[in-house]
N, C-alpha and C positions, 0 to 999 in steps of 0.2 A: 498330468494330458491335457493334451487341445486341442477345443472342437474348432472346424473351419466353417466356414458356409461354401458351396460352392454350387458348381451352374454343370447340369446334359446338359448332352445334343442338345436340344431341344425345350430347352430354360427353362428346365422344373431347381431346383435347389433343392437341396439332399445336405447332410451335413457328418465329416469326415472327422477325422481320428485321428492326431498322431502323437506319437511320442520318441523319448531318448534313451533309448538304450542303455546309455553311457560309452557308445560310439559312431553311433549312428544315428538319421533320422529317421520312424519310421512311421510311412503308412497304411494305419489298421483296411485290409481289404472289405468291399463291398459286402461279403457275405460270413468276414468274425466281427458285426454288430448288427444292430438289430436296425431296421428306419425307424425315424421320431417324425414328430409333424407339429413340435414345438423346441427352441433353444434345450427354453428350458430341463423338460425329459432331458436332453442330450448331457444338460452338462450337467448334472444328475445323475446319470448313467457311466461320462466320462470319472466323474469323482473316485466311488465301485469299481468299477474298472481298475483307480489306480491302486489304489490298495490291496486287490490283489496282484498288481504287478508288481511293488512293491514289497507284497508277499512273498512273492514266488523268489524276486530276489534276495533277496536276507535268503533262504533257503538252499537259495546255489553259492554263497557266500557262507557259510559254514560247511558248505558238503565238501569247499574245496579250501579250507583251512590253513589246509595239510599242507598246499604253497607255501605257507609264511615261517610256517615250524620245520621244517623236510627240503630244505634252498639246496641242495643236489639232484631234488625225488622231480623238481621246478627243471634243476638244467636239462636231469634226464630227458623229463616229458619235455619238453623244446627239441633235444638233436631226438626223440626217438622220431615225433612231428614233420622234421627233415624228410627223414629215412620216410613214412609212411607219404610226403606226398610225392617221390618216385618210383613206389611200388604200391598204391593204390592212389592213382591219382580219381579218379572219380568219388571215391567213398574213407577216404583217409579223417575228414571230418569228421565224420561216424565214428573212425575206429575211435578219437581223443575224446568223442563225447568221452564215451564207455569203459579208457582209459580214467579218468578222469576223474570224472559225476559219481561211478561203482568201483574199480579197481582199485586207481590207486585211495580212495573216499577212506574202500574198509580199512584193506590195510595198514595205510598210518593211520588212519581216524577214526580210526574202530576199537583196531584190534591193536591199534599204535606198534608197530609194530616195524621203522623202519629198516629194516635186515629183510628178503629176500630170498635170504637161503633157508629161511628161516618157514616159508609163506607154506610153504607143501603140509603144515602140520596146521594147518588150519583154511587147508583147502573142504571138507565136507563142513566149517562154521558159515565160509562166504556159500558156498550152494543153498545152505541153510538161510543166508539173509538171503538170498535172493529167491528163496523158495517164497519168506511169509512177512519178512522185513523189510527191502527193497523197496520204496516207493519214485513213483516217478518225477522228474523234478521241477517240471511244472501245475504236474497234477500229483498234489500230497498225498491225497488220498488213494492212489490206483494205484496199487496190486501191478511190478510188471508181468506184462503178455510172456508169453517159457519161448517165445522169441528174440525179444529181447535180454531174455537169460542166459538164452543161447549167445548170445552173441558178446552177452556180456564177458561168458567164461574164453569163449575161442578169443576173443580180445586179450583176458594176460596170461595165456595160453599162449600164444604167439609174444607179447611182449617179451616174458622168462626167456624164450628162443633168442628175441634179441640183446637181452640179459648176456644173458650164455653165450655168445656168439663174440660182444664186443667186453668180456672176459669183465664182467661187471657181480657175476653168481657165480660159485661153483659150479660148472656144467655138471656133477655129478646129480645134485639140487634142483634139475629142469626137473621136473616133472607136469605129464598134461592134465587137469582137469576131465573131471568124467563130464560132459555135457547133457542137458536133459531130456529123452525117449521122445521120438521126434511123438510118439503117441498123443503124446500131451500137449503140443502146436496143432493151432484150431486152422486146418487148409479147408482149402474153396471146398464146398460141397455141390449137386449139380443148378443147386438154388440157388448159387452166385452167373451161371451159365446165363446168358442171352438167347434164346427162345430165336425161332428165322418171326414168328407173326407178331413178337417180340416190337424187334428193330425192326421189323417191318412200318409200328404203328410208332414207336416213337420216332422212328428218321422222319415220319410223312408230320407227325408234329414240332419236327425243328425245323419242316425244308420250310412249314409257315411262317413259323417266327425270324430264324433266321437257316436263309441257307445254307448259306456254310457254314456252318457248326452243327449241321447233316451231314454235311461233304467227310469231313471229320470222323465225326461218328463213323458211318459210311469208312472209311479206312480202315480206321481200327477194330469196327466189327470182323470185313474179309480179310486182315492184313495182318491183323493180332500184336503192329508194331506197336511200343511205347511209345506213352502219351507224348512225352520230348522228342520224341523218334521222329516219330510226325509234325509236331511244334517247329522244325528244321530241314524237312523236307527244304529240299533247293533246286533249281534250274538245269544242278548236275545230278541230279542221281535218279528224276527221273528214265524207263527204257522205256525204245519199244520194239517190241519181235520176240525169238525166238533169243532165253536164256544163254551165254555165254558157261558156264560149267556146263559141263558136262552130268556130274556125277548128281543135280538139283534139280538138268533135265531130262535127264533118261529115269530122273525117280518120279515124278509128275507124269508121266509117259505109260510107269508102268501102273500106276493106280491110278490114270486113266483124267487124271483135274489138269481140266485145261485152264493156260492161261492168255492173257491180253497182252503185258506190259511187267515192268517188271521194273523194280525202284534197286537201287543198289549202297546201304546205308554202311558211312565211313566214321560220319562222326553226327555229333548234335551240336544244342548247344549252352554252352555253358552256367549258362541262369536263368533261372525258370519266367523273368521279364524278355530273353532274345537279347541283349543287351549289342546296342552298335555301337561300334569305337568313331567317333567324329570324323574319319574316313571312309565308316561306310558301310566297315566290315564286322558283322555279327562273331564275338568270342566262341569258338565249340569249343570239345571236350571228348575224349571216347569212347563207345558205348563200354557202354556198364561192361562190367570186367573184364575189359579190355586195356591192357598197358601204356597207350597211344594212339594217333590217328597216326592211319597205316592202311594201304593195299593188305598192306597182311594178311591183319586182321577185319574187312568186312562182311555184310550180310548181305547177300540176296533175299529182298523178298515178290515172290511172283504177286501178281496184281489177277486175280481166280475173274474178276465183274468186271464185264463191260462196262457196267455205264457208272462205274468204280475209276471204269481209265477215263473214258470221257473228260468226265466232273478231272478228275487233276488234270487233263488235257487241256481244260477252261481253262485252269488257274493257272498251270506252265503257257499261253500266252500270252495272259496280264501279266506276269512277270520278264515273260521276252524282251516287250515292250520296250518293258521298262530299262533292263540292260541296254540296247540298244540304245535308249535316250542316254544311259552309262550315271542313271542317279548313285546307285553307290559304287562306284567304279565296273572296272570291270571283269569281278572272278561270276563264276553263273553263280556260285555257291552263299553269295549274299544277299540272295533274291529267293523269298523263302516265299513260298505257295499257300500260308494259309496264315498271309507278313498281318492281313489286317483285324487279325485274331487274337485275345491274351490270353491265356492259361484263366482267368477269375472269370469270366465273360463264357468258356469254353465247358467249364466247370460249370456256370450257376444254368444255359442255360440247358445241359443236361440236366435239370433237377426241376427243372419247373417244366418242361416235358415228364417226364414222372409222375409231376405232381396229375397228371390230370391221366391219367392211366390203374386202370388194376392193379397193377406189375408193383412191384420191389424195387427203391430204389436197387439202378447201376452205376455202377464205375466207367471210365475207360477204359478201366487197365481188365474192369468180365469179360470183354470181348476178346481180348488177350488166350483167356482162359480158355472159351470160348472154339478160341480156334486151336487153341491147343486140345484145347480134347477131341473136338470132330477130325482134328489129326491122329489122334493118338487111338481114338475109339474105331475106323475108321479104315484106321491104312495096315494097322496097329506095326509103322516104321517109325520109330523112336529116332533114329539116325535122321531123318526127313526130319523131324518136328523139330526135335535138337534147334539141327542146323537153320530153319526159315525163324523160327523161335525167336535165336541164340542168346541159347539155355547157356551155361557155367560146365552146367554137370546133369548127366547122362540120370542123377535121381530128384533130379526138379522134373524131368520129363514124364519119371517114369509116373510121379502123383497123382495123372492122368489116368491113368486107366479106369482107378476108383470112382474119381469122378460121371467117366461114360459110366460104364456099370449100370452106378448110382441110378442115370442120366433115362436109361433106357427101362430102369424096370420100373422105372418112373414112368414112363409113357406109355411103356406096356399093360398096367394098372389102365390109364386116364382109358387107355382105349381098344380095355379088357371088357367084350362080347363075348356074352353065354346062352349058344338058344336052341332047339331042335340042330339036331340030325338030320337029314334026307336018307 
């Protein structure tokens, strides 16, 4: 790992850390390393970190040693990756990670079983291994979360289906592994919600230090959009007036939810750095859970706060002026409202604002949970909440009923006042 001296916009120097992962040069983000006052301290930390990386690399190599012993599975894995890219354009990398580091690592390295027809005999061992022995790839001492264990089980089930459809195993031997019960998975609770008073305080602090991050936080709070969806909002996404979708418009009217405009989501940035091609085009990918970018898979999100709408219009006007100059070409999709923000500084600014309050730190995703909980709790309209938030499964939306009830019970306890009856 190499230490580099860099300069901030105000001229101050700071130390940055760069390493090579075997394929590309990677620079650690500012929040991934401490601040150092001297180069000697930075060099010492870099040595310790490099040793940690080397240890992690060794664990990964051991986890993937099946590739050199079972060549046919290496080829199958490559073919399966191409298949996953088509059916899971947003999540195929995660699928392949679980397959290579856990599923194949267990059956080929731990059990030495290169015949998938016999894997069903070891399903219970696989679940026990995930429960008691399987560790994170980078954090060797940390057991897997139950959600990760279920991802591994789902990956195994889908992989066996693939092998059966392609006649690589006897279809009669394609069985399903039972996942871990939902009760073991750590769902969000009322403590992860952003209260209105809390939002106002944090928003005010952000407005003093970084007004653009304040608008980003407000957008997350009132719309419930995912971080990357907000990060990619463009001139082509913001609309004024009534919703064109009759179902959504009627639902909002029935529940007396006013709105001042709306967002039409069609895609999101393909990378966290919102990468631009040389011609100015921002690379994009489908929304989460959608197979491709298409009007068919658009999602409409109402803007229910007038101040937020006006703040977004200000950003819209700035990008509109750039479009007239054709700074990035003629496609309004390439003019994003939060262009001057990076992912890291947006996250760091929120963390710094929370550090000045009495509240436990929250993420932008907590704003999404808050909006869904509010919708489910106050309207009991699960279809509206699911449509608004873009949940792929109704079960995801249903989880928020118990969070709302817990939140309401907590509020009642806090506000309870017992006195004499006149």
